[in-house]
Structures are given as C-alpha cells and as structure tokens.
C-alpha positions as CSV (number, residue, x, y, z in Angstrom):
1,M,77.5,-17.7,-46.4
2,F,78.3,-14.3,-48.2
3,Y,79.4,-11.8,-45.8
4,T,80.5,-12.4,-42.1
5,Q,82.3,-10.7,-39.6
6,T,84.7,-11.9,-36.2
7,T,84.0,-11.0,-33.4
8,K,86.2,-10.2,-30.8
9,N,86.2,-12.0,-26.9
10,P,82.7,-13.8,-28.5
11,V,80.8,-14.6,-25.2
12,L,78.4,-17.0,-27.4
13,T,80.3,-18.9,-30.5
14,V,78.6,-21.2,-32.5
15,N,81.3,-23.7,-34.9
16,G,79.2,-25.4,-38.0
17,V,75.9,-26.5,-36.4
18,S,73.7,-28.2,-38.3
19,F,70.1,-29.4,-37.7
20,H,68.1,-32.0,-39.2
21,Y,64.4,-33.6,-38.9
22,R,64.5,-36.7,-40.5
23,E,66.0,-36.0,-44.4
24,N,65.0,-32.3,-43.2
25,T,67.9,-29.7,-43.3
26,V,67.0,-27.4,-41.0
27,L,70.2,-25.3,-39.8
28,D,73.4,-26.1,-42.3
29,N,76.9,-25.3,-41.2
30,V,75.8,-22.0,-39.0
31,S,78.7,-20.0,-37.5
32,F,78.9,-16.7,-35.9
33,S,79.6,-15.0,-32.2
34,A,78.7,-12.4,-30.4
35,K,79.6,-10.9,-27.5
36,R,78.4,-8.8,-24.8
37,G,76.3,-5.9,-24.6
38,E,75.2,-6.4,-27.7
39,I,71.6,-7.7,-29.0
40,I,71.4,-9.5,-32.3
41,T,67.7,-9.7,-34.6
42,I,67.8,-13.1,-36.5
43,L,66.1,-12.0,-40.3
44,G,64.1,-15.1,-42.1
45,P,61.3,-16.1,-44.5
46,N,59.1,-19.2,-42.7
47,G,60.7,-22.0,-42.5
48,S,64.5,-21.3,-42.6
49,G,65.3,-22.6,-38.6
50,K,65.1,-19.4,-36.6
51,S,63.3,-20.8,-34.4
52,T,65.3,-24.1,-34.5
53,L,68.4,-22.1,-33.9
54,L,66.7,-20.4,-31.1
55,R,66.0,-23.3,-29.5
56,C,70.3,-25.8,-29.9
57,L,71.3,-21.9,-28.2
58,G,69.5,-22.3,-26.1
59,G,70.1,-26.4,-25.5
60,L,66.8,-27.4,-26.0
61,L,68.0,-29.0,-29.4
62,S,71.1,-30.9,-29.8
63,P,72.7,-30.3,-33.2
64,Q,74.1,-33.5,-35.0
65,S,77.1,-31.7,-36.1
66,G,79.0,-28.5,-34.5
67,E,79.6,-26.4,-31.1
68,I,78.6,-23.7,-29.5
69,Y,80.7,-22.5,-26.6
70,L,79.6,-20.0,-23.9
71,D,81.9,-18.0,-22.0
72,N,84.3,-20.6,-23.8
73,K,82.7,-23.8,-22.3
74,K,80.8,-26.0,-24.3
75,L,76.6,-25.8,-24.0
76,E,76.1,-28.9,-22.5
77,T,72.3,-30.3,-23.6
78,K,72.1,-32.8,-21.5
79,S,71.3,-30.1,-17.8
80,I,68.4,-28.2,-18.5
81,R,68.7,-26.8,-14.8
82,T,72.6,-25.8,-15.5
83,N,71.7,-24.4,-18.8
84,S,68.7,-22.6,-17.4
85,R,71.3,-20.6,-14.9
86,Y,73.7,-19.0,-18.3
87,V,70.7,-19.2,-21.2
88,A,66.8,-17.5,-21.0
89,Y,65.0,-19.0,-23.7
90,V,61.5,-17.6,-24.2
91,P,59.1,-19.3,-27.1
92,Q,57.2,-17.7,-29.6
93,R,53.5,-19.8,-28.3
94,I,53.1,-19.5,-24.4
95,E,51.6,-22.2,-22.2
96,T,49.1,-21.4,-19.6
97,S,48.2,-22.9,-16.7
98,L,46.4,-22.0,-13.3
99,M,49.4,-20.9,-12.0
100,P,49.1,-16.8,-10.7
101,V,51.0,-14.9,-12.9
102,F,54.1,-13.5,-9.5
103,D,54.2,-17.4,-9.3
104,A,55.3,-17.4,-12.8
105,V,57.6,-14.9,-13.1
106,L,59.5,-16.3,-10.0
107,L,59.6,-19.5,-12.2
108,G,62.5,-17.3,-13.5
109,R,64.1,-18.1,-10.7
110,R,64.2,-21.6,-10.0
111,P,67.2,-22.6,-11.5
112,Y,69.1,-20.6,-8.2
113,F,66.8,-22.0,-5.5
114,G,66.0,-25.8,-3.6
115,L,63.0,-26.5,-1.5
116,R,61.9,-22.2,-1.5
117,P,62.7,-19.0,-2.9
118,S,65.1,-16.6,-1.4
119,A,63.8,-13.1,0.0
120,G,66.0,-11.7,-2.6
121,D,64.6,-14.1,-5.4
122,L,60.8,-12.4,-4.5
123,E,62.4,-9.3,-4.4
124,L,63.5,-9.7,-8.4
125,A,60.1,-11.5,-9.2
126,E,58.5,-9.0,-7.4
127,A,60.9,-6.1,-9.5
128,M,59.9,-7.0,-12.7
129,I,56.2,-7.8,-11.6
130,Y,56.7,-3.8,-12.3
131,K,59.0,-2.7,-14.4
132,F,57.1,-5.3,-17.1
133,R,53.6,-3.0,-15.5
134,L,51.8,-5.9,-14.1
135,E,50.9,-5.2,-11.2
136,S,47.2,-5.4,-11.7
137,I,47.7,-8.4,-12.9
138,A,49.8,-10.6,-11.1
139,G,47.7,-12.5,-9.1
140,R,45.4,-13.7,-12.0
141,S,46.2,-16.8,-13.3
142,M,48.1,-17.9,-16.2
143,N,45.0,-19.1,-18.2
144,N,42.7,-16.3,-18.2
145,L,45.6,-13.6,-20.1
146,S,45.1,-12.1,-23.2
147,G,48.1,-13.8,-25.8
148,G,49.6,-10.4,-25.4
149,E,49.9,-10.5,-21.5
150,A,50.8,-14.1,-21.4
151,Q,54.6,-13.1,-23.4
152,K,54.8,-10.4,-21.2
153,V,54.6,-12.4,-18.7
154,A,57.4,-15.1,-20.4
155,I,58.9,-12.2,-20.7
156,A,59.2,-11.2,-17.9
157,R,60.4,-14.3,-16.5
158,G,63.4,-14.5,-18.7
159,F,64.7,-11.1,-17.6
160,T,64.1,-12.6,-13.9
161,Q,66.2,-15.6,-15.0
162,Q,69.0,-13.0,-15.2
163,P,71.0,-15.0,-18.2
164,Q,74.4,-14.8,-20.1
165,L,72.5,-15.2,-22.9
166,L,68.6,-14.0,-23.8
167,L,66.5,-15.6,-26.7
168,L,63.9,-14.8,-27.6
169,D,61.9,-15.8,-30.3
170,E,59.4,-12.7,-31.3
171,P,58.5,-11.4,-28.4
172,T,56.6,-9.0,-29.3
173,S,54.8,-10.2,-32.1
174,M,51.0,-11.0,-29.9
175,L,51.9,-7.2,-28.1
176,D,50.7,-3.1,-29.4
177,L,52.4,-0.3,-30.3
178,R,53.0,0.7,-27.2
179,N,53.8,-2.7,-25.6
180,Q,55.5,-3.4,-28.3
181,V,57.9,0.2,-27.7
182,E,58.4,-0.5,-24.1
183,L,59.9,-3.8,-24.2
184,L,62.6,-3.1,-27.0
185,M,64.0,0.0,-25.0
186,L,63.1,-2.2,-21.6
187,L,65.4,-4.5,-23.4
188,R,67.7,-2.9,-24.7
189,Q,68.4,-1.8,-21.4
190,F,68.5,-4.6,-19.4
191,V,71.0,-5.9,-21.9
192,S,73.2,-2.6,-21.7
193,E,72.9,-2.4,-17.6
194,K,73.5,-6.3,-17.1
195,N,76.6,-6.6,-20.4
196,I,74.5,-9.0,-21.2
197,T,74.5,-11.1,-24.5
198,A,70.2,-10.6,-26.5
199,I,69.7,-12.8,-29.7
200,L,66.0,-12.2,-30.7
201,C,64.1,-13.3,-33.7
202,M,61.5,-10.7,-35.8
203,H,59.5,-10.2,-38.5
204,D,59.3,-6.6,-38.5
205,I,62.3,-5.2,-39.6
206,N,61.5,-1.6,-38.8
207,S,61.5,-2.4,-34.9
208,A,64.3,-4.2,-34.9
209,M,66.4,-2.2,-36.9
210,R,65.9,0.6,-34.1
211,Y,67.4,-1.4,-31.2
212,T,69.1,-4.3,-33.0
213,D,72.5,-3.8,-33.6
214,R,73.2,-7.1,-35.9
215,F,71.6,-8.6,-38.0
216,L,71.9,-12.4,-38.5
217,L,70.3,-13.7,-42.5
218,L,69.2,-16.4,-42.2
219,R,68.0,-18.4,-45.6
220,K,67.4,-22.1,-45.9
221,G,69.3,-22.7,-42.8
222,Q,72.1,-20.6,-43.8
223,I,73.5,-17.4,-43.2
224,I,73.7,-15.6,-46.2
225,F,74.3,-11.9,-44.4
226,D,76.2,-11.6,-41.0
227,I,76.2,-7.2,-40.6
228,E,76.3,-4.8,-38.5
229,K,72.9,-2.7,-38.3
230,N,73.9,0.1,-40.8
231,E,75.4,-2.5,-43.7
232,L,72.2,-3.5,-44.0
233,T,70.7,-3.2,-47.6
234,A,67.3,-3.5,-49.9
235,D,69.7,-5.7,-51.9
236,M,70.3,-8.2,-48.6
237,I,66.6,-8.1,-47.7
238,E,65.3,-8.8,-51.3
239,A,68.0,-11.6,-51.1
240,L,66.5,-12.5,-47.6
241,Y,63.1,-12.4,-48.7
242,D,62.4,-11.9,-52.9
243,Q,60.4,-9.2,-52.0
244,P,61.9,-5.4,-53.6
245,V,62.3,-3.6,-50.5
246,E,63.8,0.3,-50.1
247,I,65.5,1.2,-47.8
248,H,65.1,5.2,-46.3
249,N,66.5,7.6,-43.8
250,I,64.6,10.4,-41.5
251,N,66.7,11.9,-38.9
252,N,69.5,9.6,-38.6
253,T,66.7,6.5,-38.5
254,S,66.9,3.6,-40.6
255,F,63.2,2.4,-42.4
256,V,62.2,0.1,-44.9
257,V,59.2,0.2,-47.5
258,Y,57.8,-2.6,-49.2
C-alpha cells in the first residue's frame, strides 16, 4: 500500500480483509474506512478484486481473514436479512423474473416487514418508481425489460432499502448518457440527504471524478492508493492500469485523456 488516509469517526471500517478462491488470492490484506455522506469509487483493472470486495462488504462472502465493522458492530455474514437493514448491494448482473417492476422495487423493503408491506413501504416504493422515471414500466415484468431498464430497477430497489451502506457494482454499465448522469446525480443527492455511505465500482473514471469524494485504487487484490479525488494523478492511473494518461482541468472539472 503506497498511500492511505485515516478517516475520523468512520461508519465503515475494514481491517486486513483477505479472500481467496482455493489457491487464487483475490483480496490481500485490504484495509480502509469510510464516513457518512461520502461516495467512494473503487478503480482497478479487470480481475483486481473489485466485485469480490463489494460482496465481502455486503456480507455475501466471508473473508478468510480480517474484519468488517459497520457502526462499530462486526458485520455478520450469517444473516443476510439482518445485514439488509443496513447494507444494500446492487450487483452488475441483474437477474430477471416474471415479477412486475413495482414489486421488484418494493423488495427493497422486504427486510423491514413480515407477511405484508405497510402503507409506508408502498409509498416509498412508489416514490422511487417516480424518482427513477420507471412509472411507464411499473406493471411490466422484469424479464421484458432492456438491460438498462433492469439496471435502473435494481438500483431503485437499493435506494428503497434505505441502507446505511450502499454498494453498487458498475451501476452505469448498461445506461445511456442521460440515464448515467441522472443516476449519479440521484446518488449524490441520496447520499447527502440520507447521510449514508456509498461505495461503487466503475470503469468510467471521468464520470466518477464528477461525483465521487474518494478513490480506492485496487490492483492485484491490494489497495495501492486511498486518496481524495483531487489527489488523483496521471502517474497513479498509469501505475494502476499500465496505461499512460493525461489529466486536464477545464472550469474546475478534471478529466482523463487516454
């Protein structure tokens, strides 16, 4: 690890997390912390361990070593329902079904109700349907959606869950430019208003630079840089991807040129 920073009063603390599949080490002694109201973007080449790290943070995978704390309580990997009251995980690949879009969004409230949702649960799901502009497809089944539509539904479900920690794996990968911008603006608003933490994996560095607060640069299962977004340099990106780049600034907005 070349450069790290210390977060005061963290909502999330990751200490020495390692994960391997048989003999293949995917995460190697990963440590970092995150605070409320913060968006963190994980950058890294394919196979660097980004998705595996998100699954560990969501309690879907149990690391072979290390510990994860949320609000000073150890994350339990045995109870997905309990974790789901605090952590929402939206995968890159969205499974489809015959379930209507409205019901798929309402599933975000499942950790909070028993046999049936409350009026408040229904109202929140409906509000998210409108916030994500899904009202025209609310009655359509999930298996009749495009990849981009299904991705928006899954993210709307994550917002409906009202988590303390929101994990998004490549949330803009299937969205057109307009929907990418709308989603990232909604994410920024949601994180600020609800004072939560969001951690996402993205390949689009330029989109991330507009909306993120921090970058974790992950290479071969290790965090090589943990930095504020204004500290990101061309040399760091080259060290991550083995690809020369330039960083330019126009009207106080930085962007990467390959």
